[in-house]
N, C-alpha and C positions, 0 to 999 in steps of 0.2 A: 335686895342683892342680884339673890337666880333670876328678874327678870330683867339686870342687864348684859348678866352672862348671855339670856336667850337672844336679847338684843344682839347683843354683840358678834352671838354666832351666826345671824341671823342675816347684817351685812355680810360676815366673812364669804356665808353659805356662797352668795349674790354674788362675790368677788369673784369667787377660786368659778363661778361656771361662765362667769360675761368674761373672764381671762383664763376659760379652753384650761385648768385646773395647772398656770404657772406654779411653779414649785415655790416662791416664794412667799403664798400668798396660799398657797397650799399649806406649804407649815405654821403658819398662822393663825390660822384656823385650827390644825393642830394644838396648835400648844393655847388656842383660846375654849377648844376642848377638854382637858388638859385644869384651863385652869376652872371652868366650870364644874369640874367634878364629872365630865363624859369622859370617864376614861376608856371603853374601850374603844370608841368612838374615837376619841386623839387617836389609843393605840391601833387603828386603820387607817387612816391617814403617815401615819408612822409608818407601817409595812406598805400601804402605796409609794410616798415619796422612795422607802430601800430597794421597795423592786425595782419604779423608777430609774431610780445613779445603777442599775446592773447596763443599762441602754444608754442615757444622757448623762452629763453634768448635774446630778444633785446639791449644791453645798454642801462639805459636814456641820455647817454652822447652822442647816436649817433644821436639819435630823438634831437636833443637839435642842435649840430651842423646847422640842419636843418632849424632848429625852428629861428637861431640866423640870419641864412642872410635871412631871411623869414620878416627881422623885430618885427615880434609878438615876443619881447623879455619877458616880462611878460611870455609864456608861455615857452621859453626860460629857464627862472630862475629858474621855478615850475622845470623845467627835471633835470635840475645841483646838482639840491638839492635833487633829489633823486638819483643821479649818486655819490654824498657826499654820501648819506646818506646808501645805500650799498653799501659802497665802493669801489668805480668798478675799475677793472683794468687799466682801458684806465685812471687811471685824471690825470697820466701824461702832456695828450692832453694837458691840461688845456691852456697850454701856445701856441699851434701854431694860428696862425692867422686867424683857423678859429672862433675865437672867438675874433678876433678884433673887430670887431662891438659893441663889450657889455663893452671892457677893461677897461671906463671910466666909467660906471655902478656903484654907489659901491659897489651896489651888491655880483658883478663880483669878487668887490676888499677881499671883505671880505670874500668871499667863498678862494677864494685863499689868504688866512688870514690860516681862518681855516686848511686850510690842507698842510700847510705849505707853499708856491709856491708863496709868494708877495712878495719876494727879487729880 
């Protein structure tokens, strides 16, 4: 299993490089780092996205991906709520496996219901 994460990380790092650190791919890399238990690397990506969000648009959904994998659910829900309130164009991504760790939480189910993805 560890080798699969290393393979995923290598691919994601290449995509991040090729896209000049496009936020969506950087967030995916952060999520993969977290899933692979490379928590320090995940936090570094999170810090970079948070810093960039002061100067450019970074979807709150991207921040929540990383936080959900770091099991910082309270913060993840705060960012999910921001994404909902701003009507994030990435709202359809809420059904992706990236949120599996949150799927049993009543707050997540309530948010899915608000946006009509509770079916």
